[in-house]
N, C-alpha and C positions, 0 to 999 in steps of 0.2 A: 539616660541621656537627658539634658536640659531640653524642655519643650519651648518653642518660640513664644507660647502664651505666657511663659514665666519670665520672659525677659523684660527688664525695665530700663535698660541703658543701651542705646544704639549708637555705635561708633562708626563713622564713615570717613574714608579718605575722600579727597576732592578730585584731583585731575585723573581722568581715565577711569574714575569710579563713580562719583556723583555728578561730575560735570561731563556733559557730552562734548565731543570734539569742538574746539574753537569757541567754547563758551566758558563763562565764569559765574553761572547761575544754575542751581538745580532746576529741574523741570517743575512746572507748577504743580503737577500731580504728586510730587514728593511731599510738598507742604500740605496738600489736601489729605493725603493718607496719614501724614504725621499728626494731623489735627483730628483724625477720626476718633470715635468714642473709645475704641480699645487702646489706641496709642497716644491719646492726648496727654496722659501722665508719664509717658516715656521720656527719659532724659536723652537729648541728642548731643553728642560730642563730635566735633570735627577734629580729625588727626591728620595733619598734612605736613608736607615738606615746604609749603609756602610760608612766607613771613607772616607774623601776627597782623601787621599793618595791612597787608594785602587782603587777608581774610576779613578783618574788621571792615574795611572799605567795601568789599563785595557784599557783606551781610547787611549793610545799611539799606539796601534795596530789597532784601528778602522779607517775605511775609512773617517769617519766624527766624530768630537768631539761635545759634547753637547755645547750649547751656555752658559749655566749656570749649575753648579752642586750645589744641596742642599744636603749636607751630614749629616749623623746622625740625620736627621729630623730637623737640626738647623743651620748649618753653610752654608754660601753662598760664592761661588767662581765664578767669571766671566771669560769666555774664551776671552783672548786678543790676540788670534792668536798664538803667540810664547810662551805664558804662561798663567796661571790662576792667577787672581788677587782676593784677599779676600776683602769681604765687612767688612773692619776692625772694623768699629763702631759697627755694628750688632754682628759680630762674638765675639768680646771682651766681650760684655755685656752677650751674651749667655754663654761664657766660664766661666765668673764669677758666673753666676747663676747656671750652672751645677756643679761647684765645691762646692757651698753652699748645693745643694741638695744631692750630693754624700756623704756628711758626715752623713746626715739622713739615707740614703740608707744603709750604713754600720751598723747602729744601728738597723735597721729594720730586717736585714737578720736573726739573731738568732731567732726572733719571727716568722718569716716566716717559717723557718725550722721546728720549734716545731709544728706549725700549720699543716704542711704537713707531719709531722711524718718522717722527713728525717734527716740523719746525715749530708749530705752535698749536694750541687748542683754544676753542672759543670759551671764554670765561663767563660764568654767571656771577657778576661782581657783588650782587646783593646777598647771595647765599654761599659764596665761596666754593661753588661747584665748577666743575668742567663739563662742557656739553660735547658729546661725541656724535658722529655722524650716524651711528646705529647702536642698537642694544648689544649686538654681537661685539662691537668694538669696545663699548663701555664694560662688558663682562671681561673681555681680555685684559683691559687695564686694571679692572678690579682684582683679577687673579695675580697680576704682577704686584700690585700694592700689598696684597695680603702677605706676601713673602717678606715684606719690609716693615711690618707693623712693630711698634714698640709696645711694651706693656701698657695697658690702659687705653689702647687705641683700637679702632675698628674702621672698615670701609662702610660707606653708606651710599647705596645706589638706588636711584629712582629712574628706572628705564635708561635713558641716555645721559642722565646727570650723575656724576660721581664726585664724592668728596671723602676726606678723612675726618673722623669724628671721635669724641671721647667714647669710652665704653659705656658711660652712664646714659648716653643718648639713645633713644628709641621710643616709639609710640607705645609699645607695651610697657616699658619701664615708667613712662609718664602715667599710664593708667594705674599701675601698682602704687605710684605716689598718690593718686587720687583715692585709692582704697584706704591708704593710711590717713588721709586728711579729710575725707568726706565720707558720705554714707554709701559710696559705691562698693559693691560686692561682686566678686568674679562670676559666680554662677548666674547672675542676672544680666550679664553683658554679652552682646553679640557685636562683632567687628567685621567690617567688610572692606576689601581692598583689592588692589591689582598688581602692585609692583613690589620689588625686593625690600624696599624700605617699610613695607607693611608686615613683613614676615613675623616679627617678634610679638605682634598682637594677634596673629592668626594661627600660629603653629601649636598653640596649646600649652606653651611653657608657663603661662600665667593663669591658665584655667578658663580662658574665654571661649565662648562659642564663636565659630568663625564662618565666613562665607567668601567666596571669590566670584567676581563677575566673569563672564565668558571671555573677555579680552585680557584677563590676567595673564602674567608671565607663567610659563609652565612650572617654574619652581614654586610659584605662589599657589597655584592650583594643587600642586603635589603636597605642599605644606598644609593646606586646608583639608585635603583628602585624608592625610595621616592623622589629622585631628578630629576625624569623623565629622567634619564641617560640611557646608552646603556648597556644592558647585552649581552655580547658576547658569541658565541656558542663554541669557541675554547679556548684551554688552553694556558696560558703563551704566549710566543712569537707568536704562531699561532693566538691567540686572538688579539694581537696587529696588526698583519698583516691583519686580517679580518677587524678590524677597519679602517686601512689605505686604504684598497681597497673600503670600503663603502665611505670613505671620497672622494676618487678620482672620484666616481660615482655620488656624491651628486650634 
């Protein structure tokens, strides 16, 4: 089994993982530990469902910016010091595929509303998600959508947010892209997350070590457990700090 001491790439989700409730900044101690002697050469990657522009804006006030941003579980941007540079070949393809799936998503919405006996659902216009009142309701809607998927499609759920996405989308898939185009190697990577949209980087299918914060959804903690990963005792950012402190002691 890979030891934490052998890890050189640290991948974190943001909301409900690195962010505490109602915040958009990691705690100061995260950056302090990331800058410690053992971790100072570690490459930090953010993998989130948020848009690139949101993360870029947040990071302007952080003591350290991530080396790579994976946004909306699909788009890749590299930190070049004074700017972020898009992986244009990859991003363009995913943009086209997203547009294709979006047209099907609009057709499915009326059927989904009838299934849930709802007149309407709150939209997240920036990300094309629907926002549900609870995780249970979002899971119910996801199970309905799964029965209607066309080839090359998948559901993508982040707690109460749900959308339709191309099969190529996924945080783990983006990390595999980085393996092909950068020096990233799977045995040197640890990923930490909390929600269903984190599962493909946590369940071991791509060979990454994984961890789940204490507030992670049960299906996420089960995926990490099945991958012989680390089930943290603390929630959100405090769980990430717990992981980093274990790392420093390994």
